[in-house]
ZATORSE-257337 format. One record per residue (C-alpha): x negated, y, z negated; residue number from 0; residue in three letters. Coordinates in pm, 1 decimal. Example, Ala and Ser with C-alpha at 12.3 -4.5 7.8 and 13.67 -1.06 7.14 Angstrom:
% ZATORSE-257337
       xx       yy       zz   k   r
  -1230.0   -450.0   -780.0   0 ala
  -1367.0   -106.0   -714.0   1 ser
END
This chain:
% ZATORSE-257337
       xx       yy       zz   k   r
   -119.5   2834.1   -619.3   0 ser
    288.9   2969.8   -463.8   1 ile
    591.2   2803.4   -656.7   2 pro
    798.1   2551.5   -438.8   3 leu
   1073.9   2696.1   -324.3   4 pro
   1440.2   2578.3   -493.2   5 ser
   1538.8   2360.9   -170.6   6 lys
   1356.0   2178.3     58.9   7 leu
   1465.0   2095.3    418.0   8 asp
   1054.6   1976.7    557.1   9 leu
    893.7   1821.1    779.0  10 arg
    530.2   1741.5    798.6  11 leu
    302.3   1642.3   1026.6  12 val
    -34.1   1560.5    884.1  13 val
   -339.3   1473.2   1036.8  14 gly
   -547.5   1363.8    729.6  15 lys
   -454.6   1333.4    393.4  16 leu
   -646.2   1337.0    118.4  17 tyr
   -507.9   1221.4   -235.2  18 trp
   -779.6   1147.7   -512.8  19 tyr
  -1053.2    950.3   -353.4  20 asp
   -787.8    787.8   -111.2  21 tyr
   -768.5    937.2    272.1  22 gln
   -474.3    883.5    463.5  23 phe
   -448.9    966.7    861.9  24 asp
   -133.9   1076.1   1143.5  25 gly
    154.0   1113.0    823.1  26 leu
    510.9   1217.7    977.5  27 asp
    675.5   1315.8    637.3  28 val
   1021.6   1479.0    611.1  29 arg
   1090.7   1604.2    279.4  30 leu
   1500.0   1733.3    185.9  31 asn
   1571.5   1813.6   -147.4  32 gly
   1492.6   1977.6   -473.5  33 lys
   1072.4   1952.4   -616.3  34 pro
   1257.0   1766.2   -903.6  35 asp
   1445.3   1523.4   -691.3  36 asp
   1330.8   1494.7   -329.5  37 leu
   1413.4   1227.8    -47.5  38 ser
   1050.2   1175.7    148.7  39 ile
   1084.6    973.0    499.8  40 arg
    782.6    843.0    612.2  41 leu
    786.2    824.3   1010.9  42 asp
    500.8    595.7   1154.1  43 asn
    229.3    672.9    923.9  44 trp
    -67.8    488.9   1035.6  45 gln
   -304.6    293.8    817.7  46 leu
   -514.8     50.6    852.0  47 ala
   -433.4     41.8   1232.3  48 asp
    -64.1    -12.5   1159.1  49 gly
    187.7    168.6   1139.0  50 arg
    428.7    207.6    760.8  51 leu
    731.2    375.6    742.9  52 ser
   1009.9    404.8    419.2  53 gly
   1240.0    616.4    245.5  54 leu
   1122.3    718.0   -122.4  55 leu
   1250.3    923.5   -357.3  56 asn
   1048.8   1173.3   -630.4  57 trp
   1219.3   1245.2   -932.7  58 lys
   1106.5   1473.1  -1195.0  59 ala
   1182.3   1313.6  -1581.3  60 his
   1117.9   1484.7  -1925.4  61 ala
    829.5   1262.1  -1966.9  62 thr
    721.3   1252.4  -1671.6  63 gly
    775.5   1172.9  -1277.3  64 his
    866.6    844.4  -1086.3  65 gln
    880.8    759.7   -727.7  66 leu
   1098.1    485.2   -594.9  67 arg
   1161.9    320.1   -249.9  68 gly
   1133.3     76.6     25.9  69 ser
    867.5     78.8    292.8  70 met
    815.0   -175.3    567.5  71 ser
    450.6   -178.6    768.6  72 gly
    328.7   -391.0   1102.2  73 lys
     54.0   -482.4   1218.8  74 gln
   -142.1   -337.8    884.2  75 leu
   -515.1   -463.1    917.2  76 asp
   -567.8   -633.7    595.6  77 ile
   -907.7   -555.0    521.1  78 ser
   -923.4   -208.8    614.3  79 lys
   -602.2   -169.4    352.5  80 leu
   -806.6   -320.3     97.3  81 phe
  -1067.3    -55.5    174.4  82 lys
   -832.7    210.8    203.4  83 ser
   -662.2    134.9   -157.9  84 phe
   -979.8     59.9   -309.1  85 his
   -911.5   -314.9   -350.2  86 asn
   -623.9   -221.4   -538.3  87 phe
   -836.5   -115.3   -836.7  88 asp
   -948.9   -484.7   -860.2  89 gln
  -1286.5   -715.8   -724.0  90 asp
  -1176.9  -1082.0   -774.2  91 phe
  -1013.4  -1038.1   -352.7  92 leu
  -1136.6   -779.0   -153.6  93 thr
  -1145.3   -640.6    211.9  94 gly
  -1476.8   -857.5    242.9  95 glu
  -1302.9  -1106.7    186.0  96 his
  -1002.4  -1076.4    416.9  97 leu
   -850.9  -1083.8    776.8  98 ser
   -570.4  -1070.0    989.3  99 gly
   -264.0   -803.1   1073.2 100 lys
    -45.3   -828.0    799.3 101 leu
    345.5   -741.3    795.7 102 asp
    495.9   -650.3    466.2 103 val
    872.6   -486.3    350.7 104 lys
    865.9   -402.7    -14.5 105 met
   1036.1   -163.8   -250.7 106 ser
    864.7    -24.0   -520.5 107 met
    894.6    222.5   -848.5 108 leu
    600.9    369.2   -920.6 109 met
    585.1    593.0  -1287.5 110 pro
    342.0    893.9  -1373.1 111 phe
    263.6   1105.1  -1664.6 112 asp
    346.8   1444.0  -1633.2 113 lys
    -47.0   1549.9  -1533.6 114 asp
     70.4   1299.6  -1201.4 115 phe
   -108.1    990.9  -1318.6 116 asn
    -27.1    666.9  -1220.4 117 leu
     93.2    514.1  -1508.2 118 ile
      1.5    127.4  -1321.1 119 ser
    101.2   -102.2  -1615.8 120 arg
    488.3      2.3  -1581.4 121 gln
    478.1    -10.8  -1194.8 122 met
    708.6   -239.2  -1011.6 123 glu
    654.0   -363.8   -690.2 124 leu
    867.6   -647.0   -489.0 125 ile
    698.2   -709.9   -135.7 126 ala
    764.1  -1013.5    125.1 127 asp
    399.6  -1018.9    310.9 128 leu
    371.9  -1231.4    621.2 129 asp
    -16.0  -1223.4    739.5 130 leu
   -101.2  -1375.0   1076.7 131 gln
   -443.5  -1480.3   1279.4 132 gln
   -615.4  -1420.8    891.5 133 gly
   -853.0  -1552.6    736.2 134 gly
  -1086.4  -1590.7    380.9 135 leu
  -1457.5  -1576.6    405.3 136 arg
  -1705.1  -1584.3     94.6 137 asn
  -1444.1  -1635.4   -146.5 138 phe
  -1609.5  -1783.8   -449.0 139 glu
  -1308.0  -1965.7   -635.6 140 pro
  -1293.0  -2146.4   -305.7 141 met
  -1625.4  -2297.2   -357.7 142 asn
  -1460.8  -2585.1   -680.5 143 gly
  -1293.2  -2732.5   -388.2 144 leu
  -1615.1  -2852.9   -288.3 145 ser
  -1598.7  -3172.8   -429.5 146 arg
  -1358.9  -3281.3   -168.8 147 phe
  -1401.8  -3086.4    184.5 148 val
  -1729.9  -3001.6    274.6 149 asp
  -1878.2  -2644.8    120.6 150 ala
  -1945.2  -2501.4    455.4 151 lys
  -1583.0  -2536.1    560.3 152 glu
  -1473.4  -2324.0    225.9 153 leu
  -1698.6  -2012.6    370.9 154 gln
  -1521.6  -1936.5    633.0 155 asp
  -1106.1  -2054.5    640.9 156 leu
   -859.5  -1971.7    928.4 157 arg
   -520.4  -1960.5    915.9 158 phe
   -235.8  -1893.8   1206.9 159 gln
     44.2  -1746.7    942.4 160 arg
     64.7  -1702.0    573.8 161 leu
    406.9  -1571.3    381.0 162 thr
    439.4  -1447.2     42.2 163 asn
    730.3  -1307.3   -174.5 164 his
    578.3  -1100.0   -502.4 165 ile
    695.2   -946.2   -745.9 166 glu
END
């Protein structure tokens, strides 16, 4: 292992990046600053058949590290997005249930401990989501509505557009 230089001004174009058990394709990153206070610009990251761009800041603290910034994504396949991130570590609503193209604008704060493990309970995210040509398939909680609608209709719901604001 080679220590990082005291100051960075670097552009990386990566075909595939593996982080833990995640895989990312087509990453174009610009790094500027010091290793403990680094500006990160993502340009047209290919993710879930769409594009994600943003400006992030990586900062070291006495108790660990923090990643803060904003990102926007265009035409992300929501099913593939959920699968890429292992259904965001939950199994209630998964990539198997969802379809559609997602546009997103978000700001985030992601704290990490000294060993670079994400402290998910302290993570903050504010996101505006716009899902087009969406669908919800075989989502068990929808069966509770079968008293009002034919159960077969609830197994494959389609919609033109769904927007949401999440904090």
